[in-house]
C-alpha positions in Angstrom: 4.7 35.7 -14.7 5.7 35.4 -10.6 7.5 32.4 -9.8 5.6 30.1 -7.2 7.2 30.5 -3.4 8.5 26.7 -2.6 9.5 25.8 1.1 12.3 23.2 1.5 12.6 21.6 4.8 16.1 20.1 4.4 19.4 20.4 2.4 19.1 18.5 -0.9 21.8 18.1 -3.4 23.5 21.0 -4.8 22.3 20.4 -8.2 18.7 20.4 -6.7 18.8 23.0 -4.8 20.6 25.3 -7.6 17.8 24.4 -10.2 15.1 25.1 -7.6 16.2 28.8 -7.0 16.2 29.5 -10.4 12.8 28.0 -11.3 11.2 29.0 -8.4 11.0 31.6 -5.0 12.7 29.1 -3.1 13.5 29.0 0.8 15.9 26.5 1.4 16.8 25.3 4.7 20.6 25.7 4.8 21.9 24.2 7.8 20.1 21.2 7.8 18.3 21.0 11.2 14.8 19.2 10.9 11.7 21.5 11.4 10.0 21.7 14.3 6.2 22.1 14.7 6.6 25.6 14.9 8.8 25.9 11.7 6.7 23.4 9.8 3.4 25.6 11.0 5.2 28.8 9.8 6.3 27.1 6.6 2.8 25.9 5.7 1.1 28.9 7.0 3.3 31.1 4.2 4.3 28.8 1.0 2.6 28.1 -1.8 4.4 24.7 -2.3 5.8 23.1 1.0 8.7 20.2 -0.3 9.0 18.0 2.7 10.9 15.1 3.9 9.8 11.6 5.1 11.3 13.2 8.8 8.4 15.8 8.7 5.1 14.9 10.1 2.8 16.9 8.0 -0.4 15.7 10.0 -4.0 17.6 10.6 -2.9 19.6 13.0 -0.5 20.9 11.0 -2.5 21.2 7.8 -5.3 23.0 9.8 -3.5 26.1 9.9 -2.4 25.7 6.7 -2.6 29.1 4.7 -4.9 29.5 1.7 -2.2 29.8 -0.8 -0.5 26.1 0.2 -1.8 24.1 -2.9 1.0 21.5 -3.4 3.2 19.4 -1.0 5.6 17.5 -3.0 7.4 15.1 -0.9 10.9 14.2 -1.2 10.6 10.2 -0.8 8.5 7.6 -1.8 6.6 7.0 1.3 3.8 9.1 2.3 2.9 7.9 5.7 4.1 11.4 7.5 1.5 13.4 5.7 -2.5 13.2 6.4 -3.8 12.3 3.0 -7.4 12.8 3.5 -6.9 16.3 5.7 -4.5 17.8 2.7 -7.6 16.4 0.0 -10.4 18.2 2.5 -8.5 21.5 2.1 -7.9 21.0 -1.6 -3.8 20.3 -1.6 -2.2 18.1 -4.0 0.0 15.5 -2.6 3.1 13.7 -4.7 5.8 11.8 -4.1 9.3 10.3 -6.0 8.6 6.3 -6.6 10.3 4.6 -8.6 13.7 6.2 -8.5 14.8 4.5 -5.3 14.3 0.8 -6.1 16.8 -0.5 -7.2 18.9 1.5 -4.3 17.0 0.0 -1.5 16.7 -3.4 -3.0 20.8 -3.2 -3.1 20.6 -2.1 0.8 18.2 -5.3 1.2 20.3 -7.7 -0.2 23.7 -6.5 1.5 21.6 -7.2 4.7 20.2 -10.6 3.7 23.9 -11.4 3.5 25.4 -9.6 6.8 23.0 -10.9 8.7 23.5 -14.7 8.4 27.0 -14.0 8.0 27.5 -12.1 10.7 30.0 -9.5 9.2 28.7 -6.6 11.4 30.1 -9.0 14.5 33.5 -9.9 12.6 33.8 -5.9 12.0 33.6 -5.3 15.6 35.9 -8.0 16.6 38.5 -6.7 14.5 38.2 -3.3 15.4 38.6 -4.5 19.3 42.0 -5.8 18.9 41.0 -9.1 20.3 41.1 -11.3 17.0 43.5 -13.7 17.2 43.6 -15.4 14.1 41.3 -17.6 11.9 40.0 -21.1 13.2 38.0 -23.7 12.1 34.9 -22.8 14.3 35.4 -18.8 14.8 32.4 -16.7 13.5 30.4 -19.4 12.1 27.7 -18.1 10.6 24.9 -19.7 8.0 24.9 -19.9 4.0 22.0 -18.7 2.5 22.3 -20.2 -1.0 19.4 -22.9 -0.9 17.0 -20.9 1.4 13.8 -20.1 1.3 13.1 -15.9 1.5 9.6 -14.3 2.0 9.3 -11.1 0.7 6.5 -9.2 2.8 5.2 -6.9 0.0 5.9 -7.8 -4.0 5.8 -3.8 -5.4 8.7 -2.5 -7.5 11.1 -3.1 -4.5 10.4 -6.6 -3.8 10.5 -7.7 -7.0 14.0 -6.3 -7.3 14.9 -7.9 -4.3 13.6 -11.1 -6.0 15.4 -10.9 -8.8 18.8 -10.2 -6.6 17.7 -13.0 -4.4 17.7 -15.6 -7.0 21.1 -15.1 -8.0 22.1 -16.1 -4.5 20.4 -19.1 -4.5 17.5 -18.3 -2.8 14.2 -19.5 -3.5 11.1 -16.6 -3.8 8.1 -16.8 -1.8 5.7 -13.8 -1.3 2.9 -12.3 0.4 1.3 -9.4 -0.7 -2.2 -7.5 -1.1 -2.7 -8.6 -4.5 -1.1 -11.8 -6.0 1.2 -10.4 -8.8 0.9 -11.2 -12.5 1.5 -14.9 -13.9 4.1 -13.2 -16.1 6.0 -12.1 -12.7 5.8 -14.9 -10.9 7.2 -17.1 -13.7 9.7 -14.8 -14.1 11.0 -14.2 -10.5 9.9 -17.9 -9.9 7.9 -16.9 -6.8 5.7 -18.6 -4.6 2.5 -16.8 -3.5 1.7 -17.3 -0.1 -2.2 -15.6 0.3 -1.5 -16.5 4.3 1.2 -14.7 5.9 1.3 -16.4 8.7 1.7 -19.5 7.3 4.5 -18.5 5.4 6.3 -16.7 8.0 6.5 -20.0 9.4 8.5 -21.7 6.8 10.3 -19.2 5.2 14.6 -19.1 6.4 14.6 -15.2 5.8 12.1 -12.7 5.7 12.0 -9.2 3.7 10.0 -6.4 4.6 9.4 -4.2 1.9 5.8 -3.2 2.3 4.8 0.4 2.5 3.6 2.0 6.4 0.2 2.6 6.3 -3.1 2.1 9.1 -3.6 -1.8 7.6 0.5 -2.7 8.2 0.7 -0.9 11.3 2.6 -3.8 13.4 1.5 -6.2 10.7 4.6 -8.4 11.9 3.2 -8.3 15.6 4.0 -10.2 18.5 2.3 -13.1 17.6 3.1 -13.5 13.9 6.8 -12.7 15.0 6.4 -15.7 17.2 5.5 -17.9 14.1 8.8 -17.5 12.4 11.5 -20.3 13.3 14.3 -20.0 15.6 16.6 -20.1 13.2 15.4 -17.2 10.6 16.4 -14.0 10.0 14.3 -11.2 9.4 15.7 -7.5 7.2 13.8 -4.6 7.4 14.4 -1.7 4.6 11.1 -0.3 4.6 9.7 1.7 7.5 10.0 0.8 11.1 6.1 0.8 12.2 5.5 -2.1 10.2 7.0 -4.6 13.3 6.4 -4.3 17.0 10.3 -3.6 17.4 9.8 -4.3 21.2 8.6 -7.8 20.7 11.3 -8.3 17.7 13.8 -7.3 20.8 12.4 -9.8 23.0 12.9 -12.4 20.5 15.9 -12.0 19.4 17.5 -11.7 23.0 16.0 -14.8 23.8 17.2 -16.9 21.0 13.9 -17.2 19.7 14.9 -15.5 16.5 18.7 -16.2 14.8 19.2 -12.7 14.0 17.7 -9.2 12.0 19.1 -6.5 9.8 17.0 -3.1 10.6 17.6 0.0 8.5 14.6 1.6 9.8 13.0 1.7 13.3 9.7 2.2 15.1 10.4 5.7 16.8 13.0 6.9 14.7 16.0 8.4 14.9 15.5 6.9 18.8 17.1 3.4 18.6 15.4 0.7 21.0 18.0 0.3 23.7 17.2 -3.5 23.6 18.5 -3.4 20.4 21.6 -2.0 20.7 22.3 -4.1 23.5 22.1 -7.2 20.9 25.2 -8.7 18.5 22.8 -10.3 16.3 21.5 -7.3 14.9 23.1 -5.1 12.2 21.5 -1.2 12.9 21.8 1.0 10.0 20.7 4.6 10.1 17.7 4.5 7.5 20.4 4.8 4.5 18.5 2.6 2.4 18.4 4.9 -0.6 21.2 7.2 0.0 23.1 7.3 -3.0 24.0 10.2 -4.8 22.1 9.3 -8.0 19.2 8.7 -6.0 18.8 11.7 -4.1 19.0 13.8 -7.3 16.9 11.8 -9.0 14.4 12.0 -6.1 14.8 15.7 -6.8 14.5 16.0 -10.4 11.4 13.9 -9.9 10.1 16.9 -7.4 10.8 19.4 -9.8 9.0 18.3 -12.6 5.8 17.8 -10.4 5.8 21.0 -9.2 6.5 22.6 -12.9 4.0 20.1 -13.9 1.3 21.5 -11.2 2.5 25.3 -11.5 1.5 24.8 -15.3 -2.0 23.8 -14.9 -1.4 19.7 -15.1 -1.8 17.0 -12.8 1.7 15.9 -11.6 2.7 12.7 -12.6 3.5 11.6 -9.0 0.0 12.3 -7.6 -0.8 10.4 -4.7 -4.4 9.4 -3.9 -5.3 8.2 -0.6 -7.0 5.0 -2.1 -3.6 3.8 -3.4 -2.4 2.8 0.5 
């Protein structure tokens, strides 16, 4: 039986690429340059299976040019907001993702930002490197403790719950807003307080962590109006998707002192960074590295391989994505 033709849009860990080459008729992206629209069009026209990443926009315009052989998009990543699921379904193309394996890594990064921003770690590091630090002083680099503060988590899925478990260990009280209330068992385990009203929660929290996916319903969920509800001494951390926050409004509030600080691993128009954010000392900026561990990337690749193998063998892939999920 002929091996299925698989096109991979970016470099993946060596062990994953090696295994893919063994199993499939696989075309790799050896120079790791992101594919432009022309390259993506060529890929969808020729592939039976496409393995894109979150930076590849697989929209209706791309999918409308897909060749008759394309039957599976096995995305390397958890989020699927870069894929037009409706058009894929209409064209009979199955879509899969890699959920679950990034939970702990992303939660670790979220917790790192929750610690780093109030304690001004990036500012302190820059001070040391600048050569202008003159030594310890009683009022030097004063930040805020997080012990005893209230953390509001937006999105209480796998990652949100993993963040809550870590945050409890640092003495934070856990509050959350979610599309659906979690079970009583989970609430008891996390000692979590549910807020049906996001507005009411935002106005009462010391820290906010954004952990919901980007969907049409969550685009600018944290709008200018909602951001203004937050207290001026509050902090916000986002390791989810940049589009969930109105970035221009966030920059304005941070610059004017109406918000104390932010830790951002994702951006609304990445890789472009809002120049207003770059000028602010009270913002810690990271290059979308929340899930960037060797272990996590290999686990993602293994899920991609399993999804492809299962599909090729005539079964429903374990990580099939349906529109109704989002």
